[in-house]
C-alpha positions in Angstrom: 44.7 100.9 62.3 46.1 98.6 59.6 43.5 100.0 57.2 44.6 103.5 58.0 48.2 102.7 57.4 47.3 101.0 54.1 45.7 104.2 53.0 49.1 105.9 52.6 51.2 105.4 49.4 53.8 102.7 49.5 56.6 105.3 49.2 55.3 107.1 52.4 55.0 103.8 54.2 58.7 103.2 53.7 59.6 106.6 55.2 59.6 107.1 59.1 56.0 105.9 58.8 52.4 106.9 58.4 52.0 106.6 62.1 54.5 109.4 62.6 52.6 111.6 60.1 49.2 110.8 61.7 50.5 111.7 65.2 52.0 115.0 63.9 48.6 115.9 62.3 46.8 114.9 65.5 49.0 117.2 67.6 48.5 120.1 65.2 44.7 119.6 65.2 44.6 119.1 69.0 46.6 122.4 69.5 44.1 124.1 67.2 41.1 122.6 69.1 42.5 123.9 72.4 43.1 127.4 71.0 39.6 127.6 69.6 38.0 126.4 72.8 39.8 129.1 74.8 39.3 131.8 72.2 35.6 131.3 71.8 34.5 130.1 75.2 37.3 131.3 77.5 37.5 127.8 79.0 41.0 126.2 79.5 42.8 124.8 76.4 43.1 121.4 78.0 39.4 120.9 77.5 39.9 121.2 73.8 42.9 118.8 73.9 41.0 116.2 75.9 37.8 116.4 73.9 39.7 116.1 70.7 41.7 113.1 72.0 38.4 111.5 73.2 36.8 111.9 69.8 39.8 110.4 68.1 39.9 107.5 70.5 36.1 106.8 70.1 36.6 106.9 66.3 38.9 103.9 66.7 42.4 105.4 66.2 44.9 103.0 67.7 48.1 105.0 67.3 49.0 104.2 70.9 49.5 100.5 71.8 48.0 99.4 75.1 49.6 98.8 77.5 52.0 101.6 76.7 55.6 100.6 75.8 58.5 101.8 73.8 58.5 105.3 72.4 54.9 106.0 73.5 55.7 105.1 77.1 58.9 107.2 77.1 57.1 110.3 75.7 54.4 110.0 78.3 57.0 109.6 81.1 59.0 112.5 79.7 55.9 114.8 79.6 55.0 113.8 83.2 58.7 114.3 84.2 58.8 117.9 82.9 55.5 118.8 84.6 56.5 117.2 87.9 59.9 118.9 87.8 58.2 122.2 87.5 55.7 121.3 90.2 58.4 120.2 92.5 60.4 123.4 91.9 57.3 125.3 93.2 57.3 123.4 96.5 59.4 124.9 99.3 60.1 122.7 102.3 60.4 125.9 104.4 56.6 126.3 103.9 56.1 123.1 105.9 58.3 124.3 108.7 56.2 127.5 109.0 52.9 125.7 108.5 53.3 121.9 109.2 49.5 121.5 109.0 49.8 121.7 105.2 51.7 118.4 105.3 49.2 116.9 107.8 46.4 118.1 105.5 48.1 116.4 102.5 48.5 113.1 104.4 44.9 113.1 105.6 43.7 113.8 102.1 45.7 111.0 100.6 44.8 108.5 103.2 41.1 109.3 103.3 41.0 109.0 99.5 42.8 105.7 99.5 40.6 104.1 102.2 37.3 105.5 100.7 38.3 104.0 97.3 39.5 100.8 98.8 36.4 100.2 100.9 34.0 101.0 98.1 35.8 98.6 95.7 35.8 95.9 98.3 32.1 96.4 98.8 31.7 95.9 95.0 33.5 92.5 95.6 36.7 93.3 93.7 39.7 91.3 94.8 42.2 92.8 97.3 45.0 93.3 94.8 42.7 95.1 92.3 41.1 97.2 95.0 44.5 98.2 96.4 45.9 99.1 93.0 42.8 101.2 92.1 42.9 102.9 95.5 46.5 104.0 94.9 45.7 105.3 91.4 42.8 107.2 92.9 45.1 109.1 95.3 46.8 110.9 92.5 45.4 114.2 91.4 46.8 115.8 88.2 49.4 118.6 88.6 49.5 118.7 84.8 45.8 119.6 84.4 45.9 122.0 87.4 49.0 123.8 86.2 47.8 124.0 82.6 44.5 125.5 83.7 46.3 127.9 86.1 48.4 129.0 83.1 45.5 129.5 80.8 43.5 131.5 83.3 46.5 133.3 84.7 45.4 132.4 88.2 47.3 133.2 91.4 46.5 133.2 95.2 46.3 130.9 98.2 43.8 128.4 96.7 45.9 128.1 93.6 49.1 127.6 95.6 47.5 125.1 98.0 45.9 123.0 95.2 49.2 122.7 93.3 51.1 121.8 96.5 48.6 119.1 97.5 48.4 117.7 93.9 52.2 117.5 93.9 52.4 115.8 97.2 49.6 113.2 96.6 51.2 112.4 93.2 54.5 111.8 95.2 52.6 109.4 97.5 50.8 107.6 94.6 54.0 107.2 92.5 55.9 105.8 95.5 53.2 103.4 96.7 52.2 102.4 93.1 55.8 101.7 91.9 56.4 99.7 95.1 53.3 97.7 94.6 54.5 96.9 91.0 57.8 95.7 92.4 56.0 93.5 94.9 53.8 92.0 92.1 56.9 91.3 90.0 58.4 89.3 93.0 55.1 87.6 93.8 55.1 89.0 97.3 52.2 91.4 97.9 52.3 91.5 101.7 52.2 94.8 103.5 55.8 94.4 104.8 57.0 93.8 101.3 55.2 96.8 100.0 56.7 99.0 102.7 60.2 97.7 101.9 59.6 98.3 98.2 58.3 101.8 98.9 61.5 102.7 100.8 63.7 101.3 98.0 61.8 103.1 95.2 61.8 106.4 97.2 65.6 106.0 98.0 66.6 105.3 94.4 64.4 108.1 93.0 65.8 110.5 95.6 69.4 109.7 94.7 68.8 110.2 91.0 66.7 113.3 91.7 69.5 114.8 93.9 72.0 114.1 91.2 69.8 115.8 88.5 69.4 118.8 90.8 73.1 119.0 91.4 73.9 118.9 87.7 71.4 121.6 87.0 72.8 123.9 89.8 76.2 123.4 88.2 74.8 124.2 84.7 73.0 127.4 86.0 76.4 128.8 87.2 77.6 128.7 83.6 74.5 129.5 81.6 72.2 132.4 81.4 68.8 131.6 83.0 66.8 132.5 79.9 69.1 131.3 77.1 68.3 128.6 74.6 71.2 126.5 75.8 69.8 126.4 79.3 66.5 125.0 77.9 68.4 122.3 76.0 70.4 121.4 79.1 67.3 121.1 81.3 65.3 119.0 78.8 68.3 116.8 78.0 69.0 116.1 81.6 65.4 115.4 82.4 65.3 113.1 79.4 68.4 111.2 80.6 66.9 111.0 84.1 63.7 109.5 82.6 65.6 106.9 80.7 67.8 105.6 83.5 65.7 105.8 86.7 63.3 102.9 86.0 66.1 100.4 85.2 67.8 101.3 88.4 64.7 100.4 90.4 63.2 103.9 90.9 60.4 105.9 89.3 61.4 108.4 86.6 58.5 110.9 87.2 59.1 110.6 91.0 62.8 111.3 90.5 62.2 114.5 88.5 59.6 115.6 91.1 62.1 115.2 93.9 64.8 116.9 91.7 62.5 119.9 91.5 62.0 119.9 95.3 65.8 119.6 95.9 66.5 122.3 93.4 64.1 124.7 95.2 65.9 124.1 98.4 69.3 124.8 96.8 68.0 127.9 95.0 65.1 129.3 96.9 64.8 132.4 94.8 62.2 132.1 91.9 63.8 131.5 88.5 62.4 131.9 85.0 61.7 129.1 82.5 63.5 129.9 79.3 60.9 130.6 76.5 62.2 127.7 74.5 61.6 125.3 77.4 58.1 126.6 77.8 57.3 125.9 74.1 58.8 122.4 74.3 57.0 121.6 77.5 53.7 122.9 76.0 54.1 120.5 73.1 54.8 117.6 75.4 51.7 118.6 77.4 49.5 118.6 74.3 50.8 115.1 73.4 50.3 113.9 77.0 46.7 115.1 77.2 45.8 113.8 73.8 47.4 110.4 74.5 45.6 110.1 77.9 42.2 110.9 76.6 42.7 108.8 73.4 43.7 105.7 75.4 41.1 106.2 78.1 38.3 106.6 75.5 39.1 103.1 74.2 38.1 101.5 77.5 35.3 98.9 77.4 32.3 100.9 78.6 29.5 98.5 79.7 27.0 98.4 82.5 28.6 97.1 85.6 32.1 98.6 85.0 30.6 102.0 84.1 28.6 102.1 87.3 31.7 101.0 89.3 33.7 103.8 87.6 31.0 106.4 88.4 30.9 105.3 92.0 34.6 105.5 92.3 34.6 109.1 90.9 31.9 110.1 93.4 33.7 108.4 96.4 37.1 110.0 95.4 35.6 113.4 95.0 33.7 113.2 98.3 36.8 112.0 100.2 39.0 114.8 98.9 36.3 117.5 99.7 35.7 116.1 103.2 39.4 115.9 104.0 39.9 119.5 102.9 36.9 120.8 104.8 38.1 118.9 108.0 41.7 120.1 107.8 41.4 123.5 106.0 40.8 125.8 109.0 43.7 124.3 111.0 46.0 124.8 108.0 45.2 128.5 107.4 42.4 128.2 104.8 38.8 129.3 105.3 36.0 126.7 104.7 35.2 128.4 101.4 38.8 128.2 100.2 39.1 124.6 101.4 36.0 123.7 99.3 37.5 125.1 96.1 40.9 123.5 96.8 39.1 120.2 97.1 37.3 120.8 93.8 40.6 121.6 92.1 41.9 118.2 93.1 39.3 116.2 91.2 41.2 115.7 87.9 43.2 112.5 87.2 45.3 112.3 84.1 48.7 111.2 82.9 50.2 109.8 86.2 47.1 107.7 86.7 47.3 106.4 83.1 51.0 105.6 83.6 50.4 103.6 86.8 47.4 101.8 85.2 49.5 100.8 82.2 52.3 99.6 84.5 49.9 97.4 86.4 48.7 95.8 83.2 52.4 95.0 82.3 53.2 93.7 85.8 50.2 91.4 86.0 47.7 91.0 83.2 45.1 89.4 85.4 45.2 92.2 87.9 46.0 95.0 85.5 43.2 94.2 83.1 40.6 94.6 85.9 42.3 97.7 87.1 42.3 99.2 83.6 38.7 98.3 83.1 37.7 100.7 85.9 40.6 103.2 85.9 40.4 104.2 82.3 36.8 105.5 82.4 37.5 107.2 85.7 40.6 108.9 84.2 38.6 110.1 81.2 35.6 111.4 83.2 37.8 113.2 85.7 40.0 114.7 83.1 37.1 116.1 81.1 35.0 117.1 84.1 38.1 118.2 86.1 39.3 120.8 83.6 36.0 122.6 83.9 35.8 122.2 87.7 39.4 123.5 88.2 38.5 126.6 86.2 35.3 127.1 88.1 37.1 126.7 91.4 39.8 129.3 90.6 37.2 131.7 89.4 34.9 131.2 92.4 37.9 131.7 94.7 38.4 135.0 92.9 41.9 134.0 91.8 41.3 134.0 88.0 39.2 135.9 85.4 35.8 134.5 84.5 36.3 131.6 82.1 33.4 132.6 79.9 34.9 136.0 79.3 36.5 136.1 75.9 40.3 136.4 76.3 42.9 138.2 74.1 44.3 135.5 71.8 47.8 136.9 72.2 47.6 136.9 76.0 46.0 133.4 76.0 49.1 132.0 74.3 51.5 133.4 76.8 53.3 131.1 79.2 53.9 131.7 82.9 57.3 132.8 83.7 58.5 132.3 87.3 58.7 129.1 89.2 57.7 130.2 92.7 
């Protein structure tokens, strides 16, 4: 990376920095790669972003320091926060009152995934703290990948809605348990009782901040037009402020915005429309997020034993999610066929998993380094494979157009409007 910086003239090095220029060019090229992938293959744009980020990472670009910190960490958290806010705003608690088996299905899926990953990793002779951390990371699906693919393929239907709901809920579980585990590691107390107490504290602080964010937005919406530019600025600014203050207060910033979206949905149950400006800004954050995730994950140390452990974890995680959905699907109102495709759509891991992995490295280098050695390859594999599998699942469920069908470039660039 020092050689790359030295390439730029001295006058440019004294400006905001060659690293800023390089990231700007990377984002432009990644957006172009995503557009070309969808235009010529019909596959989701995220596949282009992820492949481009992977290629840059394998080429040795070190523009993102590991573990993440400073501006890089904040931008990743902000991108996750915007995605989870939208995901939370799609989730109606009234749905659980009418169909409580959806919540049961979510809990079964998360627990089965956790224990399948934990037992596999213990069988591979990993230490308990490492196995527990990796099992928590494995629970998290990726609402970011799922919602981006849904947007690109313009999918809608029961499989789409259920997959987004389950991905949102298991992300909530993973962030709560993962952040609590980090607090326990910081205090040197990793007992189950300490983890439960930390989980309650993290969830409580995040809920308070999220409720405050939702209340501020409700007040702003009474004064602003839903589709105005000012509304977009207010939403992004408040999410950014929430991201900055939640972690120092003892909560989780992404979790707080997810809960804010859920609270906002209960206060304003009618669907509302993202301002166009917010959609554009969120799309740019998404591109940055996917490139950063694949770039960092591609720099993992891929060698024999760790690669096999990562592949085994990918297989165990996928099997657990599919089995849990097939077991609980009929009782929750899905057919076996629909349950199968929902399970396939939950395969991707991405930004939330990377954030938790980075935080484990910061909390304890001895534990975090072993977590990252397996988690980073798993994240990369499931992000690349998952983007294709989500598209396949939505098409096979007959809720999206065939991904190999060439799409209209103008339609492909459109963003979804309502938050349902």
